[in-house]
Backbone bond lengths (Angstrom), bond angles and torsions (degrees), N, CA, C in turn:
res aa  C-N    CA-C-N  psi(-1)  N-CA   C-N-CA  omega(-1)  CA-C   N-CA-C  phi
1 M - - - 1.468 - - 1.571 108.20 -
2 T 1.287 116.89 135.85 1.502 119.30 -175.40 1.522 106.38 -101.97
3 Q 1.320 119.60 168.76 1.401 127.90 176.27 1.587 107.52 -57.62
4 T 1.279 114.63 -39.40 1.515 120.06 -179.16 1.500 108.04 -63.01
5 D 1.330 117.78 -44.32 1.441 121.07 176.40 1.472 112.75 -58.09
6 I 1.350 114.14 -49.27 1.436 117.22 -178.93 1.518 117.08 -59.99
7 T 1.377 111.07 -42.39 1.504 118.77 175.93 1.520 108.78 -62.28
8 A 1.259 122.07 -42.38 1.429 123.41 179.45 1.481 112.31 -63.36
9 H 1.343 120.17 -42.32 1.502 124.52 177.49 1.523 109.56 -66.63
10 A 1.272 117.69 -40.19 1.456 123.88 -178.33 1.506 111.29 -66.16
11 A 1.306 118.22 -30.26 1.385 122.12 176.43 1.514 114.65 -71.00
12 R 1.368 117.56 -20.73 1.387 124.03 -176.65 1.512 117.26 -105.31
13 R 1.344 114.36 -23.89 1.485 118.77 -176.29 1.415 113.08 -155.91
14 I 1.381 119.12 170.42 1.437 122.61 176.16 1.486 109.69 -78.82
15 L 1.340 116.39 131.73 1.445 121.21 178.22 1.544 109.95 -106.38
16 V 1.348 120.64 137.20 1.397 121.25 168.61 1.481 107.32 -108.18
17 L 1.318 111.04 126.38 1.457 122.63 -172.23 1.548 109.71 -121.98
18 D 1.265 118.08 137.60 1.459 124.13 -176.11 1.586 109.89 -123.81
19 G 1.231 114.94 154.39 1.509 121.44 175.03 1.437 115.10 62.43
20 A 1.324 112.30 -138.02 1.474 121.04 -170.33 1.549 109.65 -58.73
21 M 1.265 121.55 -35.32 1.472 121.41 -177.00 1.510 110.29 -63.63
22 G 1.326 115.32 -40.60 1.574 119.38 177.97 1.479 106.19 -60.37
23 T 1.309 120.36 -47.69 1.466 126.56 -176.75 1.507 108.28 -59.04
24 M 1.353 120.19 -43.88 1.439 120.57 -179.86 1.464 113.66 -65.98
25 I 1.300 118.65 -33.63 1.385 122.90 178.65 1.511 112.26 -70.80
26 Q 1.340 115.53 -43.52 1.550 120.70 176.26 1.455 111.79 -60.53
27 Q 1.313 121.47 -22.40 1.500 122.16 -179.14 1.518 107.74 -68.44
28 H 1.290 115.53 -22.29 1.545 117.57 178.74 1.458 112.42 -84.14
29 K 1.397 118.77 -5.81 1.471 123.81 176.18 1.398 111.96 54.79
30 P 1.393 120.76 57.52 1.497 124.44 179.82 1.548 106.92 -66.89
31 G 1.346 116.96 142.43 1.419 119.83 176.37 1.556 109.01 -89.29
32 E 1.309 110.57 -178.23 1.494 118.92 -177.81 1.578 109.25 -62.13
33 E 1.368 114.55 -41.17 1.406 117.05 -176.29 1.574 111.11 -60.41
34 V 1.343 114.83 -29.98 1.479 115.58 177.77 1.540 113.28 -69.81
35 Y 1.328 114.11 -41.36 1.408 121.51 179.76 1.569 107.99 -63.48
36 R 1.322 117.14 -47.22 1.462 120.59 -176.68 1.563 112.94 -69.77
37 G 1.287 118.84 -37.94 1.434 120.49 -178.09 1.494 111.63 68.20
38 T 1.266 119.28 -171.86 1.466 120.73 177.76 1.506 112.82 -72.27
39 R 1.273 116.84 -37.20 1.465 122.09 -179.46 1.468 116.34 -54.41
40 F 1.381 119.27 -38.98 1.397 122.31 -174.14 1.583 107.01 -118.71
41 A 1.260 118.91 22.89 1.504 123.31 -176.41 1.533 108.49 -56.62
42 D 1.327 120.40 -44.94 1.467 125.13 -172.28 1.532 110.00 -98.08
43 W 1.332 120.50 8.69 1.482 121.40 179.82 1.542 107.37 -65.59
44 P 1.330 117.51 135.67 1.504 117.44 178.13 1.492 111.87 -71.61
45 S 1.258 115.20 144.57 1.532 121.68 177.93 1.493 109.62 -132.64
46 D 1.379 113.57 158.77 1.469 123.66 -178.80 1.513 110.53 -68.08
């Protein structure tokens, strides 16, 4: 699976990543808006 594949899947659904892949994504320091996407942009949070 390529980075393009992962990006395409992440745009359509929630991905659960484990191990080194999660570490690699965290290096990019994604913000809350990246995790929420457009679908959950207005979802209330604590």
